[in-house]
C-alpha positions in Angstrom: 144.8 -64.9 86.8 141.3 -65.6 85.4 138.0 -64.5 86.9 137.3 -68.0 88.1 140.7 -68.3 89.8 140.0 -64.9 91.5 136.7 -66.2 92.9 138.5 -69.4 94.2 141.1 -67.3 95.9 138.5 -65.2 97.7 136.6 -68.3 98.8 139.9 -69.8 100.2 140.5 -66.6 102.2 137.2 -66.8 103.9 137.5 -70.6 104.4 140.8 -70.2 106.2 139.7 -67.3 108.4 140.1 -67.9 112.1 139.9 -65.9 115.3 143.6 -65.4 115.0 143.1 -63.9 111.6 141.4 -60.5 111.8 138.7 -59.4 109.4 141.0 -56.5 108.4 143.6 -59.0 107.2 140.9 -60.8 105.2 139.7 -57.5 103.6 143.3 -56.5 102.7 143.9 -59.9 101.1 140.8 -59.6 99.0 141.8 -56.1 97.8 145.3 -57.4 96.8 143.7 -60.3 94.9 141.4 -57.8 93.1 144.2 -55.5 92.1 146.5 -58.3 90.9 143.6 -59.7 88.9 143.0 -56.4 87.3 146.6 -56.0 86.3 147.5 -59.4 85.2 144.2 -60.1 83.5 143.4 -56.8 81.9 140.0 -56.2 80.2 139.8 -57.3 76.6 138.5 -53.8 76.0 141.8 -52.2 77.1 143.0 -49.9 74.2 146.3 -50.6 72.5 149.0 -47.9 73.0 148.7 -45.2 70.4 151.2 -44.9 67.6 154.2 -42.6 68.0 153.6 -39.0 67.1 155.8 -37.1 64.7 157.2 -33.8 66.0 159.6 -31.3 64.4 163.2 -31.5 65.6 164.2 -28.7 67.8 168.0 -28.8 67.2 170.1 -29.9 64.2 173.9 -30.0 64.0 176.1 -30.8 61.1 179.8 -30.5 60.2 181.4 -29.5 56.9 184.6 -31.4 57.5 187.3 -29.7 55.4 186.5 -26.1 54.5 189.5 -24.8 52.5 190.9 -21.3 52.5 191.4 -19.2 49.5 194.0 -20.3 47.0 195.2 -19.2 43.7 193.8 -22.2 41.8 190.8 -23.3 43.9 187.5 -21.9 45.3 185.4 -23.5 48.0 181.7 -22.6 48.7 179.4 -23.8 51.4 175.7 -23.4 50.9 173.3 -23.9 53.9 169.6 -23.7 53.7 166.4 -24.3 55.6 163.6 -25.2 53.1 160.3 -23.7 53.8 157.1 -25.6 54.5 158.6 -29.0 55.5 156.7 -29.1 58.8 154.4 -26.9 60.9 156.4 -25.1 63.5 154.6 -23.2 66.2 157.6 -21.3 67.5 158.9 -18.1 65.7 162.3 -18.3 67.4 165.3 -20.0 66.0 168.9 -19.6 64.9 171.0 -21.3 62.2 174.6 -20.0 62.2 177.7 -21.4 60.4 180.8 -21.2 62.6 184.4 -22.2 62.3 185.4 -25.0 64.7 187.9 -23.5 67.2 189.6 -25.1 70.1 189.1 -22.2 72.5 187.1 -19.0 72.7 184.0 -17.9 70.7 183.8 -19.5 67.3 183.8 -17.0 64.4 180.4 -16.9 62.6 180.8 -17.1 58.8 177.1 -16.8 58.0 173.6 -17.7 59.0 170.2 -18.7 57.6 167.8 -16.1 58.8 164.4 -17.6 57.8 162.9 -20.7 56.3 163.3 -20.7 52.5 166.5 -18.7 52.8 170.2 -19.7 52.5 173.6 -18.7 53.6 176.4 -18.8 51.1 180.0 -18.8 52.4 183.0 -18.5 50.1 186.5 -19.5 51.1 188.9 -16.9 52.4 192.4 -17.2 53.8 191.1 -16.4 57.3 188.6 -19.3 57.2 190.2 -22.8 57.1 189.1 -26.0 58.8 185.8 -27.6 59.7 182.6 -25.5 59.7 179.8 -26.4 62.2 176.1 -25.6 61.6 173.7 -25.5 64.5 170.0 -25.0 63.8 167.4 -24.4 66.6 163.7 -23.7 66.9 161.9 -23.1 63.6 165.3 -23.2 61.7 166.1 -26.7 62.9 163.9 -28.9 60.6 165.6 -29.6 57.3 168.7 -27.4 58.1 171.2 -28.8 55.6 174.5 -27.7 53.9 176.9 -28.9 51.2 180.4 -27.9 50.2 181.8 -27.6 46.7 185.4 -27.0 45.7 186.4 -26.1 42.1 190.1 -26.4 41.0 191.2 -26.2 37.4 194.9 -27.0 37.7 197.3 -28.8 39.9 197.3 -32.3 41.3 194.0 -31.7 43.1 192.3 -30.6 39.8 188.6 -31.5 39.9 185.2 -30.7 41.3 185.0 -32.0 44.9 181.7 -32.1 46.7 180.7 -33.3 50.2 177.5 -33.2 52.2 177.9 -31.6 55.6 176.8 -34.5 57.8 175.6 -35.2 61.3 178.1 -36.6 63.8 177.9 -40.4 64.0 179.4 -43.3 65.9 180.0 -45.5 62.9 180.5 -45.1 59.1 181.5 -47.0 56.0 183.4 -45.7 53.0 184.1 -47.9 49.9 186.7 -46.5 47.6 190.1 -44.8 47.5 193.5 -46.4 47.7 197.1 -46.0 49.0 199.1 -47.4 46.0 201.6 -45.3 44.0 199.8 -42.2 42.6 196.9 -42.5 45.0 196.4 -40.2 48.0 193.5 -40.9 50.3 192.9 -39.0 53.6 190.5 -39.9 56.4 189.2 -36.7 58.1 187.8 -37.1 61.7 186.2 -34.1 63.3 185.2 -33.9 66.9 183.0 -30.9 67.5 182.2 -31.9 71.1 183.6 -30.6 74.4 185.2 -34.0 75.3 187.8 -36.1 73.5 186.7 -39.0 71.2 188.4 -42.2 70.3 188.0 -44.1 66.9 189.0 -47.5 65.6 189.5 -47.8 61.8 189.2 -51.2 60.0 190.5 -51.7 56.5 189.6 -54.2 53.8 191.6 -54.7 50.6 191.7 -56.9 47.5 193.3 -59.7 49.4 191.3 -59.5 52.6 191.4 -57.7 55.9 194.4 -55.5 56.3 196.7 -55.3 59.3 196.8 -51.6 60.4 197.9 -51.3 64.1 197.9 -47.5 63.7 194.2 -47.6 63.0 193.2 -48.6 66.6 192.6 -46.2 69.4 192.9 -42.9 67.4 192.3 -40.0 69.8 190.6 -36.9 68.5 190.8 -34.1 71.1 187.8 -32.0 71.9 186.8 -29.4 69.2 189.6 -30.5 66.9 190.4 -32.5 63.7 192.6 -35.4 62.8 193.6 -35.9 59.1 195.1 -39.3 58.6 197.0 -40.2 55.3 196.1 -43.8 54.6 199.4 -44.5 52.8 201.0 -44.5 56.2 198.6 -47.2 57.5 198.0 -49.5 54.6 200.7 -48.6 52.0 200.5 -50.2 48.5 196.8 -51.0 48.7 195.1 -49.9 45.5 191.5 -50.8 46.5 190.0 -50.1 49.9 186.9 -50.2 52.0 187.1 -48.3 55.3 185.0 -48.9 58.5 185.3 -46.2 61.1 183.8 -46.8 64.6 183.9 -44.3 67.4 184.5 -46.2 70.7 184.2 -43.0 72.7 182.1 -40.0 71.6 180.8 -39.2 68.2 182.5 -37.8 65.1 182.0 -36.2 61.7 183.8 -38.4 59.2 184.9 -37.8 55.6 187.3 -39.4 53.1 189.0 -37.4 50.3 190.9 -39.0 47.4 193.2 -37.8 44.7 194.7 -39.9 41.9 197.6 -38.9 39.5 199.9 -40.4 37.0 203.2 -38.6 37.5 202.3 -34.9 37.2 199.0 -35.6 35.3 195.9 -35.4 37.6 193.4 -38.3 37.2 190.7 -37.2 39.6 189.9 -35.7 43.0 186.8 -35.9 45.1 185.2 -37.0 48.4 183.8 -40.5 48.8 180.2 -40.3 50.1 179.6 -42.4 53.2 177.8 -45.7 52.4 175.2 -47.9 53.8 175.9 -50.4 56.6 176.4 -54.0 55.3 173.1 -55.5 54.1 171.8 -58.2 51.8 170.2 -55.7 49.4 171.8 -52.4 48.3 171.2 -49.7 45.7 173.8 -47.3 44.4 172.1 -44.3 42.7 173.2 -41.6 40.3 175.7 -43.0 37.9 176.0 -40.7 34.9 176.6 -42.0 31.3 179.7 -41.1 29.3 182.9 -42.4 28.1 185.6 -43.4 30.5 185.9 -45.9 33.4 183.0 -47.2 35.5 183.9 -49.5 38.4 181.8 -51.2 41.1 183.5 -52.0 44.4 181.9 -54.6 46.7 183.2 -55.5 50.2 182.1 -58.6 52.1 183.2 -57.7 55.7 182.0 -60.8 57.4 183.6 -64.2 57.6 181.7 -65.9 54.7 182.1 -65.5 51.0 179.4 -63.4 49.3 177.4 -64.7 46.3 176.5 -61.4 44.7 173.9 -60.7 42.0 173.9 -57.5 40.0 171.3 -55.6 38.0 171.5 -52.3 36.2 168.5 -49.9 36.5 168.7 -47.9 33.3 166.7 -45.4 31.3 164.7 -48.1 29.5 164.5 -50.7 32.2 166.4 -53.1 34.5 168.7 -55.8 33.1 171.3 -58.2 34.3 174.7 -57.2 32.7 176.2 -59.9 30.7 179.3 -61.3 32.3 178.9 -59.3 35.5 175.5 -60.4 36.6 176.8 -62.8 39.3 180.1 -63.0 41.1 181.7 -64.0 44.4 183.4 -61.8 46.9 185.8 -63.5 49.2 185.2 -63.1 52.9 186.9 -59.9 54.3 187.9 -58.6 50.9 187.0 -56.0 48.3 186.2 -57.0 44.7 186.4 -54.6 41.7 184.0 -55.1 38.8 184.6 -53.2 35.5 181.3 -51.9 34.2 182.7 -49.3 31.7 181.0 -50.6 28.5 177.8 -51.5 30.3 177.2 -48.0 31.9 178.6 -45.7 29.2 175.4 -45.3 27.2 172.7 -44.3 29.7 172.3 -42.8 33.2 171.7 -45.6 35.7 171.7 -47.0 39.2 172.9 -50.4 40.5 170.8 -53.0 42.4 173.0 -55.4 44.3 171.8 -58.5 46.2 173.8 -61.0 48.2 173.4 -64.0 50.4 175.4 -62.4 53.2 175.7 -58.7 54.2 177.8 -56.5 52.0 178.3 -52.9 51.2 179.4 -51.2 48.0 180.4 -48.1 46.1 181.1 -47.1 42.6 183.6 -44.8 40.8 182.8 -42.9 37.6 185.7 -41.5 35.6 185.5 -39.0 32.7 188.6 -38.8 30.6 189.4 -35.9 28.3 190.0 -36.7 24.6 193.6 -37.0 23.5 196.6 -39.1 24.7 198.0 -38.2 28.1 195.1 -35.8 28.9 193.8 -35.1 32.3 190.9 -37.1 33.8 188.3 -36.5 36.5 186.3 -38.9 38.7 183.5 -39.0 41.2 182.2 -41.6 43.7 178.7 -42.8 44.5 177.8 -45.1 47.4 175.0 -47.4 48.5 172.3 -45.5 50.4 168.9 -46.1 51.9 165.8 -45.0 50.0 164.4 -41.6 50.7 161.7 -42.1 53.3 160.7 -38.6 54.3 162.4 -35.7 52.5 165.9 -35.2 51.1 167.5 -31.8 50.7 170.3 -31.0 48.2 171.4 -27.5 49.0 174.6 -26.9 47.0 173.9 -27.5 43.3 175.0 -24.8 40.8 173.9 -23.9 37.3 175.1 -21.4 34.6 178.6 -20.1 33.8 179.7 -23.6 32.8 178.0 -25.4 35.7 175.2 -27.9 35.2 173.3 -30.1 37.6 170.7 -32.9 37.3 168.9 -35.3 39.4 168.9 -39.1 38.8 165.9 -40.9 40.3 165.5 -44.7 40.4 162.6 -46.9 41.6 163.8 -50.5 41.6 160.5 -52.2 42.4 157.0 -50.8 42.3 155.6 -47.5 41.0 157.2 -44.4 42.6 155.5 -41.0 43.0 157.7 -38.1 44.0 157.6 -34.3 44.3 160.7 -32.3 43.3 161.1 -28.7 44.3 164.0 -26.8 42.7 165.1 -23.2 42.4 167.4 -20.5 43.7 167.3 -20.0 47.4 164.9 -17.3 48.6 162.6 -17.6 45.6 159.5 -19.7 45.1 160.7 -23.1 43.8 159.5 -24.9 40.7 157.3 -27.9 41.6 157.5 -31.1 39.6 155.5 -34.2 40.4 156.7 -37.4 38.8 155.4 -40.9 38.5 158.3 -43.4 38.2 157.8 -46.7 36.5 159.3 -49.8 38.1 162.9 -50.5 37.3 163.6 -47.2 35.5 166.1 -44.3 36.1 164.8 -40.8 35.3 166.8 -37.6 34.7 165.6 -34.2 35.9 167.5 -31.1 35.1 168.0 -28.7 38.0 167.5 -25.0 37.4 165.3 -23.3 34.9 166.3 -21.5 31.7 168.4 -18.6 32.4 169.1 -19.5 36.0 172.6 -18.8 37.2 174.1 -19.5 40.6 173.0 -21.8 43.5 170.0 -24.1 43.3 168.3 -25.8 46.2 166.5 -29.1 45.5 164.0 -30.9 47.8 162.8 -34.4 47.0 159.8 -35.9 48.8 158.2 -39.3 48.0 154.4 -39.0 48.0 152.0 -41.2 49.9 151.9 -44.8 48.5 155.1 -44.5 46.6 157.5 -47.5 46.3 161.0 -46.9 47.6 162.9 -44.2 45.6 166.7 -43.7 45.4 168.2 -40.5 44.1 171.4 -38.6 43.6 172.6 -35.2 42.2 175.2 -35.1 39.5 177.1 -31.8 39.3 179.4 -30.9 36.4 181.6 -28.0 35.4 183.1 -27.4 31.9 186.9 -26.8 31.9 189.4 -26.3 29.1 190.7 -29.9 29.3 187.6 -31.9 30.1 184.4 -32.0 32.2 184.8 -31.8 36.0 182.4 -34.0 38.0 181.0 -34.8 41.5 178.1 -37.0 42.7 175.9 -36.6 45.8 173.6 -39.5 46.8 170.5 -38.1 48.5 169.6 -39.0 52.1 166.7 -38.1 54.4 167.2 -34.7 56.1 166.7 -34.2 59.8 163.1 -32.9 59.9 161.1 -34.7 62.5 161.4 -37.3 65.3 159.0 -40.0 66.4 157.8 -39.4 70.0 156.3 -42.6 71.6 153.2 -42.5 73.7 152.9 -44.6 76.9 149.9 -45.8 78.8 150.1 -46.5 82.6 150.3 -50.3 82.8 151.6 -51.9 86.0 151.5 -55.4 84.6 155.1 -55.1 83.5 156.2 -54.8 87.2 154.3 -58.0 88.2 156.4 -61.2 88.3 155.4 -63.7 85.7 154.6 -66.2 88.5 151.4 -64.3 89.1 
């Protein structure tokens, strides 16, 4: 309603006034017209709604899905931390305990972070087996993060296995693992809530979508765990992509893999959760070295994917000869051997497709000598770091080493890296990343031994940055390895502002 149409309306009201139409009715009609005109034709000077305001989170919950008890040949450690100085928090109250998930009764507390900048380190014991839940509140909620590391030098599960303790979610992708002879892959579903949850699991293999009736309608009771061996659902499949969707409730999800040849272990680790299917992906943190390097790409839709691949290396980005372009059939997983291409330098992978895809990569180190044991680790496609990423569970000294791999596919990146033992002032490093380069940053200073916390924050104006932590451990028969792609920590939330505006309630006919 324009100003002129409002004037015409008022004129018509007076023109049609009659003895049967009281002056009160006329006045009311004029007021209605004025109100409607003000709503539907707001002033050009009306201010636009303000932008959302960032506020610190007040609660943070994560689950370490498979904390293992003490054993003769393995040792598991969970490290939880709340980095200091991430946000300004006005409250002085807050808690950040780590508790075993129990079906009934009060959950046993294994440890707690007591103040920002501190950490809680929990080592496996026979009395502590199963998922561990972390709940941060108040000033200890922003950035509350944890990671789990298991070291085993012998047996079929020999290896260095690492997993980030993640938020509960309604959907997740994992690319990797298998259920052929010599492969053991387990899907771990944890329900920390007070009501039951239901999940549907979809599988993709080398030949396409896989029939797995047992993957539908999986019920996970309240405050409990289901561990599902995939050789019972998709036996004989050597290459897998796994899509888990909670139809009821939310779950913490993890996938653990172990490979062997007879009695010889060939690797053991968790597969990091991957990005949802998209047309452009980056897989970070692929360390150099001899052994196998494999890229796995899944096209989950109903169209074939035309995929283009580039390697982001130490000296620049290049298209790998013979693997720069390939097709993935609809509904299938394709494996690309990149062993010779990736052995000489630390790198990341840039993957582009004409239809949505997702992807993962496996890095395998093999000890020298025929028939010797091997070890592998997985990396997955992830989103760039947008706010701040926290890696709490690196370890250095006594045979352990850890380093950060940072890649900036396009544009110049600027990033701040804080690293150091928990409870001490961290070392600050500011880096400028050239486009299309992968950088290596050693974690821990000279003489450091024990746990190291790493915080990665892109600076204002930075191009998108992808990163991951590589953790190694020397052993008598080869290097043990695990990889952790970095993701944004839960630090703040965006709170929208609203202005009173009744125009949304006025029918469009006005």
